[in-house]
N, C-alpha and C positions, 0 to 999 in steps of 0.2 A: 355283284349289285343282286337288286328282288331281278327274279320271271318278266315281273309290269314289265323294267328301268330297262333292265334289255332289251326289249320286242321294243317302248321307245325312241333307243338309239336306235337298232336293226331302223325301226317305221323313220327317224328324220336324216339319218342315210344314204338310205337303199328305197322309198318309197319310189314308183313315178308320179308325180305329182303335174294335176294338172292342168296347177296354175305357177302357186307362186311352192316353188323349192326352200328349209328353210338355210341362209349361210354359213359359211363354215363358221363366220364367228361364234355365232343364234347358239350351233350346235358345240364348238369350241362352249363360249359360257358355261350349256344346261350341261360338257363333262362335269367343268369344273368342278359345279354345286356339285354332281354325285359323288361326286372320288370325296366332295370336301366330306356325303353324307352320305356313304355307303362305305367307304374304299376306305380312307385313314384313319378312321375309328381300332380298323382292324389290322394296319399292320406300320413297326417299331418309329418308322417313317414322316409317317404321317401322323400316327399319333404327337408326335418331335413338335407338328408344323402344329395341330390344331392344338395343340399346350398353348405357344406360342400368341393367333388367336385369343387365346380364350387372355391372357398376358397382360392383351394391346385393350381386349375390348377395357379388361380389370384400370384399366389407368385411365381409358376417356369416355366409359362410360358403364357403371360401377352396378350391374344388375340389369345392367339388358346386352346381352346378348346380338350383334350384327354386322355384319358378312352383310359387301357392296361388291358391285359387280360391275365394270366400266365401260361401258358402250359409247364407239361413234354416236357424234350428230349418224340422224339417217341407217344409225347398224339396224334398229329393229326392235326399239326394245322391246313393242307392243308383242312381239310376236315372241322374246325369248319371257316376259309374263305369263304367256298364255302358257307357253312349254313348263316353265314352271311350275303354277295352278295345273295342271295337267297330271305331270308328276308323280305332284305330289295327293294329287285328293285320290289317284291313285292305285297311288299305296296304300292313298289311308284306309284307304276306304278295305281292300285287300287284308289289312293286319291290323284291325280296332286295336284300338289300343297303345298301341308304339310310337313310341314319345319322339321316334325320326317324323316320321310325317303326321301332316293334317290335311285337314279340306277347310281350312277355316282361314280368313284374306280379313288383309288390310293395304291399305291400297288406295294412300297418301299420293296427295298431284298438287303440281304446284295451281294452277288456277281451274274459274268452270269447264272455261276451253276443252281441256282435258280432258276436261271428264266426262266428260259428250261424244271425247274416239274413245278413249279406258270402254264402253258398256261393247267392244266385243270380246274382252276379256270375262261378260255374266253371259255364260253353258244354255240359260236360256237366251236366250240374244238369237235373233232372227238371220243376224250377221257373225256371231260367233263362229273366233276362228279356228278351236276345237274342229271343226265343222268340215266350212267354208274354205279355208287354209288345207285343210286334209294331218291336222299336226297334230290328231289323235285317232291311231285306228278302230271303224268301228263299228266293230265287237264290245270296244269300252267309251263308248262315245254317253252307257247309262254312268257310268260309277260317273266320269267328272262330273253333271250334272249337278252328283251329291254337293260340291262346294261352297259352300256358300264364303261369299266374295260382298267386302264391303267398301263401297270408292267414293273415298270423301276429300272435300277439297282440308289443303292444310288451315287453315283461318280456324277450323269448327276450332284448334285443341289450341287458342290464342288465346289469353287468359283475357275475360274478359272482366270490366267494367261495373266499381260497381255503384250505385246511388244510393244512400239511406234515406231516406225520409222521412220530413219530422212535421209532427203535427202536431199544429196549431189550432191553439188555444187561443 
């Protein structure tokens, strides 16, 4: 993994958090994503697994690569999203032009109530998890603040009904 990724993993596992330590399942979810992105492509068994995922995606989502993490209710999906955004953004900022990492994120949510709760993913929000939950070492916060995050409701993607106008004569 990259030095920044290794540092985040060490931080999530060993930092003396003042309040909320990430749950083991949150760290393990991130370890899975990190393995798939940074480790698997360099190993035969990993490449075979990635080929399997690519084939499954091609069958059900041609042209759209998707990967999902399943976490139980109350497992802290918002924290995992913040960890994912931090990991990707820090690596993207440090590795301009890399196709493995991004600093642009689209978060599609099921309802307006959740949209307000997810503002903690915005790096400049006063309650952003990166700093308030100590998810990122303080010297890496400026990198995270370079993330571009759009949080929108899934209804924004629904086809809108068009009504033709008739001009009266």
